[in-house]
C-alpha positions, 0 to 999 in steps of 0.5 A: 332771136326773141321770136325763137329763130335760133341763136345769133349765128342761125339768124345771121345765116338765115337772113343773109346778113353774113359779112363778105370777107372773101378777098376774091369776091371783094376784089371782083367787086372792086375791079367792076366798080373801077371798070364801070366808072372810067370817068371817075377813075380818070378824075380820081387819078387827076387829084380829085381824091373825094371820089374814093368814097364814090368807089367805096359806095359802088363796091358796097352797093355791088355787095349789098353792103356786106363787104368788109369795109377795111378790105374794100378800102385796102383793095381800092387804095392799091387798085386806084393808085395803079 
């Protein structure tokens, strides 16, 4: 903004910094993280709950850190318990 790139919304849009809040896109990333890590899923369901953070990290990596963290946590809790 100091460089005259526009207001905050314009800078966010131009630089691709907008947070992903589309639950469909986040759910797809969650499903992929679970599907791509069957061994960790098995360990998580066997009681190794520290792996929850691993799955959060996988989703955030897949979305380049743009996914809404609260939505990621909610979806992961639902999907990992199933």
